C-alpha positions, 0 to 999 in steps of 0.5 A, a space after each residue: 174826308 178823302 180816303 187815304 189808301 196808303 202806299 203800295 208795298 213796293 213804293 220805295 223802289 218805284 220812287 227811286 226809279 222815278 227819281 232816277 228817270 227824272 234826273 236823267 231828263 234833267 241831265 239831257 240836253 234835249 227839250 224835255 216833255 211836260 204835261 200841264 195839270 191843275 194842282 192845288 188850284 193852279 196850273 203846273 207843268 210836270 215832267 214826263 218820263 217813261 215808266 215800266 207798265 208793270 211797275 205801276 199801280 191802278 188807283 183804287 180811288 179812281 172815280 171812273 169805276 167807283 160804282 162798278 166796284 159793287 159788281 162783285 161784293 167779295 172782291 170789293 171787300 178784298 179791295 177795300 181791305 188792301 188795294 195793293 194785292 195782286 187780287 185787288 189790282 186784277 179786279 180793278 183791271 177787270 172793271 176798267 175793261 168792262 161796260 159801266 152798265 154791265 161789268 159782266 160784259 167786255 166794253 167794245 170801247 176799251 177794245 177800240 182804245 187798244 186798237 188805237 194804242 196798237 196803231 198809233 201808240 200813246 198820244 197823250 201822257 198819263 199821270 202818276 205819283 212818285 210812288 207809282 200810283 196812276 192818277 190818270 190813264 188807268 184805262 190806258 195802262 190796262 190796254 197797254 198791259 194787255 197789248 204787252 207794251 213794256 212802257 208808258 209815258 207819264 207825268 209825275 206829280 210833286 213829291 208832296 202829293 197827298 191822297 186829297 191831291 190825287 182825288 182832286 187832280 183826277 177829277 179835273 182831268 176825268 170830268 172833262 169831255 174831251 176823253 176817248 172814253 166817256 166818264 160814266 154818269 153814275 160815277 159822275 154822280 158819286 164824284 159830285 156827292 163826294 165833293 159835297 161831302 167835303 163841304 164844297 158849294 155847288 157853284 165851286 163844284 160846277 166850275 170844277 166839273 165844267 158845268 152849271 149849278 142848275 145841272 148839278 142841282 138836277 144831278 143831286 136830285 137824281 142821285 137822291 132818288 136813285 139811292 131811295 130806289 136801291 133802298 126800296 128794292 131790297 128783297 131777300 138779301 138782294 138789292 139793285 145797285 146804282 150802276 143798274 141805272 147807268 143807261 137811264 141817264 136821259 130818261 132821268 133827265 126828262 123825269 127831273 124836268 117833268 117832275 119839277 115842271 108839275 106844280 101839284 105835289 100829288 101829281 108830281 109824286 104820281 108821275 115820278 113813281 110811274 115813270 120810275 117803275 117804267 124806267 126800272 122795267 127798261 122801257 124806252 125814253 120815247 115810251 116813258 115820255 107818255 107817262 103822266 100823273 094819271 097813267 096808273 089810274 087811267 091806263 094801267 090799273 085795269 090791265 094789271 092782274 089782280 095779284 099785282 094790284 097794290 093793296 094799300 091800307 090807309 094808316 091812322 093819322 098821326 099827331 105832331 107832338 106839342 103842336 096838336 096838328 096832324 102830320 102830313 100823309 101820302 094820298 092813297 093814290 100816291 101810296 098805291 103808286 109807290 107800292 107798285 113801284 116797290 113791287 117792280 124794284 124787288 122783282 128787278 132786284 131778284 132778276 139782276 141777282 141771276 144765278 145767285 138767287 134761288 131758282 124758285 125765286 128767280 122763276 117767280 120774279 121772271 113770271 111777275 116781271 112778264 105780267 108787269 111788262 105786258 101790262 105796262 106795254 099795253 097801257 103805254 100804247 093807249 097812253 101814247 095815243 092820248 099823248 099824241 092827241 095832246 101833242 097836236 098843240 105843240 107846234 114847234 116839235 111838229 115843225 122839226 118832225 116835218 123838217 126831218 121828213 123833208 130831209 129824209 126825202 132829200 137823201 133820196 133825191 140826192 141819190 137819184 140826182 147822183 145817178 143822173 148827174 142832175 144836181 144843181 150844186 150851187 143851189 144846193 150849197 146855197 140851201 145848206 147855208 140857209 139851213 145853217 143860219 136857220 139852225 142857229 136861230 132855232 138854237 138861240 130861241 130854244 136856248 132862251 126857252 129851255 133851262 136844262 137842255 136835253 140830248 137834242 138841244 145839246 147837239 143843236 148847240 154844238 153844231 150851231 156853235 151856241 153856248 
């Protein structure tokens, strides 16, 4: 079921004001501005009016900051109890202005939006209900409010609009990739989970989200594993939050591809646990890539302090009632890998809690994390050397790397040619045309080979015009 947040206490007055301004537009002899939206499965043109910024309400159900609400559990509880109080609305305003991965810090992209609105004013209208609830343009309203602008242009949804309509319309608008401020990945995952809870099929959600069912299957897998990490991180009343993995999107994509590409279940679990531990410790994507199924046994175990080496006890085999068969059990190596990942998660949970944790616990977590980071860092150095040796068999990536070196030299040559005026401009333009054609062919062949494109191939498809 979609959450019904009710109506703001001033909804009657706002509705009267909206109706009055809609009537003024209809009485006007000029060409009225409209906004095209998808409403209840079909396109609809809604009327655009000017509304006072201070008379509107942030949408408490907006998917843009769904994960970030857990930043302050106390304020989140107040928001859940009554989203229309000044305190709740101020908390929503605060979250709209902060970084998705770290709501304690101001988001530079929000300030860029403010400057754009200051200079160019509002280019696109927002969208509200007749009760003054913002369906779209919550962030723009926050920026206009801080700028002190008196009004905002908004389209108005039909009077029969329900909360189910509000959630559906917001998703169709927010999940498009043409917005100034990107939709955060964790909130994308939560929006997907919400749609699945409503009983929608992945194929239908894929059309709504403008993506593919394969990509959504990956996202479902990632969300399931992130929730498992949050559960396993619980330590002394503290735990990680989904938004703590906001910056791990590309690393999680690579993790999914690697795990799904591993046919041996035990090796897949070992790889997953080791990489999740490294991701939690904030190692770079290029470092995490070096971690294979044998990372802990070959490189990490010997570098871990004795106190951090997992002590795994093998539990007695259990029999499935009625079948007289042994229940499947995790291999000792997998149990050891999970125990180490649990240690990393619990330490990270205390560190993330910061001043909310006891100083002694925080100091101990800091000490343990340093040992973990040092051990992983040392192990990754040797794993990287081993990885590079094996990578020699991968000709295609090496060819691209060599081409990048040539292009770097090209930059230097252009600078020198500009100083001496010696560049053959026609020949250079012909070479660029050839480069464009070759990139297009590379994009076609890579698209046939790679099922779920990563960041690099997505870029190549964009510049080469491939779908």
